C-alpha positions in Angstrom: 0.0 0.0 0.0 1.3 3.4 -0.9 0.5 6.9 0.5 0.1 8.1 -3.1 -3.0 5.8 -3.5 -4.6 7.4 -0.4 -3.9 10.9 -1.6 -5.4 10.1 -5.0 -8.7 8.9 -3.3 -8.9 12.2 -1.4 -8.1 14.4 -4.4 -10.4 12.6 -6.9 -13.2 11.3 -4.7 -12.9 8.0 -6.5 -12.9 5.7 -3.5 -13.7 5.7 0.2 -11.8 6.5 3.3 -13.9 5.4 6.2 -13.4 6.5 9.8 -14.0 3.8 12.3 -16.1 4.3 15.4 -12.9 3.8 17.5 -11.2 6.6 15.5 -14.2 8.9 16.0 -14.0 8.4 19.7 -10.2 9.1 19.7 -10.7 12.2 17.6 -12.9 13.8 20.2 -10.8 12.5 23.2 -7.5 13.8 21.7 -8.9 17.0 20.3 -8.4 16.2 16.6 -10.8 16.7 13.7 -11.3 15.1 10.3 -9.4 18.0 8.8 -6.4 17.0 10.9 -6.5 13.5 9.3 -6.6 15.0 5.8 -3.8 17.4 6.7 -1.7 14.5 8.1 -2.1 12.5 4.9 -1.1 15.4 2.6 1.8 16.6 4.7 3.0 13.2 6.0 5.1 10.2 5.0 4.9 6.6 5.9 6.6 6.0 9.2 5.7 2.3 9.7 4.5 -0.5 7.6 2.3 -2.7 9.7 1.8 -5.8 7.6 0.7 -6.0 4.0 -2.3 -3.7 4.3 -1.7 -1.2 7.1 0.6 1.8 7.5 1.1 4.6 9.9 1.6 8.1 8.5 3.5 10.7 10.5 2.3 14.2 9.4 1.1 17.5 10.6 -2.3 18.5 11.8 -4.0 21.7 10.8 -2.1 23.6 13.6 1.2 22.2 12.3 1.7 19.8 15.2 2.9 16.3 14.7 0.2 13.6 14.3 0.1 9.9 13.4 -2.7 8.4 11.4 -3.0 4.6 11.0 -4.8 3.5 7.8 -5.7 0.0 6.6 -6.5 -0.9 3.0 -9.7 -3.0 2.9 -9.9 -3.4 -0.9 -9.2 -1.4 -4.0 -9.8 2.3 -3.4 -11.4 1.5 0.0 -9.4 2.5 3.2 -10.2 2.6 6.9 -8.7 5.0 9.4 -7.8 2.7 12.3 -6.7 5.4 14.8 -5.3 8.8 15.2 -2.7 9.7 17.9 0.0 12.1 18.9 3.5 10.7 18.2 5.0 10.1 21.7 7.2 7.0 21.2 10.7 8.1 20.1 11.6 4.6 19.1 8.8 4.5 16.5 8.6 8.1 15.3 11.3 10.5 14.2 9.3 13.5 15.5 7.5 13.5 18.8 5.6 15.9 20.9 
């Protein structure tokens, strides 16, 4: 899975990026918005490959703070945001808060 594919879905609207219920709860709890997810995807890069179909993206939220978005590919042009979190683990992420 490539970040370029996810960006293409956002730019063209040809495909789906679903936000899981878990992620919606985390957005509220951690003070993030859907716009922060979009910003992270467009400003970020793949920081971890978690198996064949899941990646974590380290990017910037709308306020330019570091943010991590974990996305899984379910099928062609269909993605699910698994979670959103601040990067706090220095052994996993090159930039932390």
